C-alpha positions as a Markdown table, in Angstrom:
| # | Residue | x | y | z |
|---|---|---|---|---|
| 1 | Met | -0.8 | 178.9 | 3.5 |
| 2 | Gln | -2.7 | 181.7 | 5.4 |
| 3 | Lys | -1.5 | 185.3 | 5.3 |
| 4 | Asp | -0.4 | 186.7 | 8.7 |
| 5 | Ser | -2.2 | 190.0 | 9.0 |
| 6 | Ser | -0.1 | 191.0 | 12.0 |
| 7 | Val | 3.1 | 191.5 | 10.2 |
| 8 | Ala | 5.6 | 192.8 | 12.7 |
| 9 | Met | 8.0 | 195.6 | 11.8 |
| 10 | Asp | 10.1 | 198.3 | 13.4 |
| 11 | Ser | 8.5 | 201.8 | 13.8 |
| 12 | Leu | 8.4 | 203.8 | 10.6 |
| 13 | Val | 8.5 | 207.2 | 12.4 |
| 14 | Asn | 10.7 | 209.6 | 10.5 |
| 15 | Gln | 10.6 | 207.5 | 7.3 |
| 16 | Phe | 8.9 | 208.1 | 4.0 |
| 17 | Leu | 6.2 | 205.9 | 2.5 |
| 18 | Ile | 6.6 | 206.0 | -1.3 |
| 19 | Ala | 3.4 | 205.0 | -3.2 |
| 20 | Met | 3.8 | 202.2 | -5.7 |
| 21 | Pro | 2.3 | 202.4 | -9.2 |
| 22 | Met | -0.6 | 200.1 | -8.2 |
| 23 | Leu | -2.0 | 203.1 | -6.2 |
| 24 | Asp | -1.9 | 205.5 | -9.3 |
| 25 | Asp | -5.7 | 205.3 | -9.7 |
| 26 | Ser | -6.4 | 206.0 | -6.0 |
| 27 | Tyr | -6.2 | 208.9 | -3.6 |
| 28 | Phe | -2.6 | 208.0 | -2.8 |
| 29 | Gly | -1.3 | 207.8 | -6.4 |
| 30 | Arg | 2.3 | 209.0 | -6.5 |
| 31 | Thr | 2.2 | 210.3 | -3.0 |
| 32 | Leu | 5.1 | 210.6 | -0.6 |
| 33 | Ile | 4.1 | 210.4 | 3.0 |
| 34 | Tyr | 6.2 | 211.4 | 6.0 |
| 35 | Met | 5.5 | 209.1 | 8.9 |
| 36 | Cys | 4.8 | 210.9 | 12.3 |
| 37 | Glu | 3.5 | 208.0 | 14.3 |
| 38 | His | 3.7 | 204.2 | 14.0 |
| 39 | Asp | 3.1 | 201.7 | 16.8 |
| 40 | Gln | 1.0 | 198.6 | 17.6 |
| 41 | Glu | -2.1 | 200.8 | 17.6 |
| 42 | Gly | -1.7 | 202.1 | 14.1 |
| 43 | Ala | 0.1 | 204.7 | 12.1 |
| 44 | Met | -0.2 | 208.4 | 11.0 |
| 45 | Gly | 1.6 | 210.4 | 8.4 |
| 46 | Leu | 1.4 | 213.5 | 6.3 |
| 47 | Val | 1.4 | 213.6 | 2.5 |
| 48 | Val | 4.2 | 216.0 | 1.6 |
| 49 | Asn | 3.7 | 216.3 | -2.2 |
| 50 | Arg | 0.1 | 217.3 | -2.8 |
| 51 | Glu | -1.0 | 220.9 | -2.8 |
| 52 | Ala | -4.4 | 222.2 | -1.8 |
| 53 | Asp | -6.0 | 225.1 | -3.5 |
| 54 | Ile | -5.4 | 227.5 | -0.6 |
| 55 | Thr | -2.4 | 229.4 | 0.7 |
| 56 | Ile | -1.1 | 229.6 | 4.2 |
| 57 | Lys | -2.1 | 233.2 | 4.2 |
| 58 | Gln | -5.7 | 232.2 | 3.6 |
| 59 | Val | -5.6 | 229.8 | 6.4 |
| 60 | Leu | -4.2 | 232.4 | 8.8 |
| 61 | Ser | -6.8 | 234.9 | 7.7 |
| 62 | Glu | -9.6 | 232.4 | 8.4 |
| 63 | Leu | -8.2 | 232.1 | 11.9 |
| 64 | Asp | -8.0 | 235.9 | 12.3 |
| 65 | Leu | -4.2 | 235.8 | 12.4 |
| 66 | Glu | -2.2 | 238.6 | 10.9 |
| 67 | Thr | 0.3 | 237.9 | 8.1 |
| 68 | Glu | 3.3 | 240.1 | 7.4 |
| 69 | Thr | 5.5 | 237.8 | 5.4 |
| 70 | Pro | 5.5 | 236.8 | 1.7 |
| 71 | Glu | 6.3 | 233.2 | 2.8 |
| 72 | Thr | 2.6 | 232.8 | 3.6 |
| 73 | Glu | 1.8 | 232.8 | -0.1 |
| 74 | Lys | 3.0 | 229.2 | -0.2 |
| 75 | Lys | 0.3 | 226.6 | -0.8 |
| 76 | Val | -1.0 | 224.4 | 2.0 |
| 77 | Leu | -0.5 | 220.7 | 1.5 |
| 78 | Ile | -3.2 | 218.0 | 1.6 |
| 79 | Gly | -1.8 | 215.8 | 4.4 |
| 80 | Gly | -4.4 | 213.1 | 3.8 |
| 81 | Pro | -8.1 | 212.3 | 3.8 |
| 82 | Val | -8.6 | 212.1 | 7.6 |
| 83 | Gln | -9.7 | 215.1 | 9.5 |
| 84 | Thr | -9.1 | 217.6 | 6.7 |
| 85 | Asp | -10.0 | 220.5 | 9.0 |
| 86 | Arg | -7.0 | 219.7 | 11.3 |
| 87 | Gly | -3.7 | 221.4 | 10.7 |
| 88 | Phe | -0.1 | 220.3 | 11.0 |
| 89 | Val | 3.1 | 222.2 | 10.6 |
| 90 | Leu | 6.2 | 220.2 | 9.8 |
| 91 | His | 9.3 | 222.3 | 10.5 |
| 92 | Asn | 13.1 | 222.0 | 10.8 |
| 93 | Asp | 13.9 | 223.3 | 14.2 |
| 94 | Ser | 13.2 | 221.9 | 17.7 |
| 95 | Gln | 11.8 | 225.2 | 19.1 |
| 96 | Lys | 8.8 | 224.2 | 21.2 |
| 97 | Trp | 5.3 | 225.6 | 20.8 |
| 98 | Ser | 2.3 | 224.5 | 22.9 |
| 99 | Ser | 2.0 | 221.2 | 21.0 |
| 100 | Ser | 5.2 | 220.1 | 19.4 |
| 101 | Leu | 6.7 | 216.7 | 18.9 |
| 102 | Asn | 10.3 | 216.2 | 17.8 |
| 103 | Leu | 10.3 | 213.3 | 15.3 |
| 104 | Ser | 14.1 | 213.6 | 14.6 |
| 105 | Glu | 16.9 | 216.1 | 15.2 |
| 106 | Gln | 15.8 | 218.0 | 12.1 |
| 107 | Ile | 12.0 | 217.5 | 11.9 |
| 108 | Thr | 9.3 | 218.5 | 14.4 |
| 109 | Val | 5.5 | 218.5 | 14.0 |
| 110 | Thr | 3.4 | 221.1 | 15.7 |
| 111 | Thr | -0.4 | 221.3 | 15.9 |
| 112 | Ser | -1.0 | 224.3 | 18.1 |
| 113 | Lys | -2.2 | 227.7 | 17.0 |
| 114 | Asp | 0.8 | 229.5 | 18.5 |
| 115 | Ile | 3.1 | 228.4 | 15.7 |
| 116 | Leu | 0.7 | 229.9 | 13.2 |
| 117 | Asn | 0.8 | 233.2 | 14.9 |
| 118 | Ser | 4.6 | 233.1 | 14.8 |
| 119 | Ile | 4.6 | 232.1 | 11.1 |
| 120 | Gly | 2.3 | 235.0 | 10.3 |
| 121 | Asn | 4.6 | 237.4 | 12.1 |
| 122 | Asp | 7.7 | 236.0 | 10.3 |
| 123 | Gln | 9.0 | 234.6 | 13.6 |
| 124 | Gly | 8.3 | 230.9 | 12.9 |
| 125 | Pro | 10.7 | 228.2 | 11.8 |
| 126 | Asn | 12.9 | 229.1 | 8.9 |
| 127 | Lys | 11.8 | 226.0 | 6.9 |
| 128 | Tyr | 8.3 | 224.6 | 7.3 |
| 129 | Leu | 5.3 | 223.2 | 5.5 |
| 130 | Met | 1.6 | 223.3 | 6.5 |
| 131 | Ala | -0.7 | 220.4 | 5.9 |
| 132 | Leu | -4.4 | 220.0 | 6.4 |
| 133 | Gly | -5.6 | 216.5 | 7.2 |
| 134 | Tyr | -3.5 | 213.3 | 7.7 |
| 135 | Ser | -3.2 | 209.8 | 6.5 |
| 136 | Gly | -4.0 | 207.1 | 9.0 |
| 137 | Trp | -4.0 | 203.3 | 9.4 |
| 138 | Ser | -5.5 | 201.1 | 12.0 |
| 139 | Ala | -3.5 | 198.4 | 13.9 |
| 140 | Gly | -1.7 | 196.1 | 11.4 |
| 141 | Gln | -3.2 | 197.8 | 8.3 |
| 142 | Leu | 0.0 | 199.6 | 7.2 |
| 143 | Glu | 2.1 | 196.5 | 7.8 |
| 144 | Gln | -0.2 | 194.5 | 5.6 |
| 145 | Glu | -0.1 | 197.1 | 2.9 |
| 146 | Ile | 3.7 | 197.1 | 2.9 |
| 147 | Ala | 3.7 | 193.3 | 2.8 |
| 148 | Asp | 1.4 | 193.6 | -0.3 |
| 149 | Asn | 4.0 | 195.8 | -2.0 |
| 150 | Thr | 1.7 | 198.9 | -1.9 |
| 151 | Trp | 4.5 | 201.1 | -0.3 |
| 152 | Leu | 8.2 | 201.4 | -0.4 |
| 153 | Thr | 10.0 | 202.8 | 2.7 |
| 154 | Val | 13.1 | 204.9 | 3.0 |
| 155 | Asn | 14.6 | 207.1 | 5.8 |
| 156 | Ala | 13.2 | 210.6 | 5.6 |
| 157 | Asp | 15.5 | 213.3 | 4.3 |
| 158 | Pro | 14.6 | 216.9 | 5.6 |
| 159 | Gln | 16.1 | 218.4 | 2.4 |
| 160 | Leu | 13.5 | 216.4 | 0.4 |
| 161 | Ile | 10.7 | 217.8 | 2.5 |
| 162 | Phe | 11.8 | 221.4 | 2.8 |
| 163 | Asp | 14.1 | 222.1 | -0.2 |
| 164 | Thr | 12.8 | 219.9 | -3.1 |
| 165 | Pro | 10.0 | 221.2 | -5.3 |
| 166 | Ile | 6.7 | 219.6 | -4.4 |
| 167 | Glu | 6.2 | 218.0 | -7.9 |
| 168 | Lys | 9.7 | 216.3 | -7.7 |
| 169 | Arg | 9.5 | 214.8 | -4.2 |
| 170 | Trp | 8.0 | 211.4 | -5.1 |
| 171 | Glu | 10.5 | 210.8 | -7.9 |
| 172 | Lys | 13.5 | 212.1 | -5.7 |
| 173 | Ala | 12.5 | 209.7 | -2.9 |
| 174 | Leu | 12.6 | 206.8 | -5.4 |
| 175 | Glu | 16.0 | 207.9 | -6.5 |
| 176 | Val | 17.2 | 207.7 | -2.8 |
| 177 | Leu | 16.5 | 203.9 | -3.2 |
| 178 | Gly | 18.3 | 203.8 | -6.5 |
| 179 | Ile | 15.0 | 203.3 | -8.4 |
| 180 | Ser | 13.8 | 205.2 | -11.5 |
| 181 | Ile | 10.1 | 205.5 | -12.4 |
| 182 | Glu | 10.7 | 203.4 | -15.5 |
| 183 | Gln | 11.8 | 200.5 | -13.3 |
| 184 | Leu | 8.5 | 200.3 | -11.4 |
| 185 | Ser | 5.8 | 197.8 | -12.4 |
| 186 | Thr | 2.1 | 198.1 | -11.7 |
| 187 | Val | 2.0 | 194.4 | -11.0 |
| 188 | Ala | 3.1 | 193.2 | -7.5 |
| 189 | Gly | 5.1 | 190.0 | -7.1 |
| 190 | His | 6.2 | 188.0 | -4.2 |
| 191 | Ala | 9.1 | 185.6 | -4.0 |
């Protein structure tokens, strides 16, 4: 029996991808990815549990933007291995900046510089994270990875993104599914 590489599924926008243990030795080991786009052309998401070695304040400084708030001492996240010089701000309100996309009632992604200026002046969203780079999949690639048991999926929870410590996000996402780390196997199986 031949594998169908065009596994059809509903859009995963506003869901989490939870890395399975088979990815532990890869870039995506124990990552939690928030999905921003998913259609017949491919998928795009942001890793929300891996910190970079730079702060938001440093990014703003590189862009010659002023910072007047201690919030900017937070670390920037590594959103993924694609276009690591491109920035994304996930935030909890639907206020529109030049380039904002509402992904749910509680989560918006913005890619324009005007939100950075607002953040630096303590006039940005009250809850946000900044990520550099993104995770991307070509048409059918993510569907096949899910069929191969590489990822678990669950509806995204804004509290998990904005209120849960970074180092606990992957584990907490598993708990939403009723799974503990001890229950996961590094060997995939199919019925």
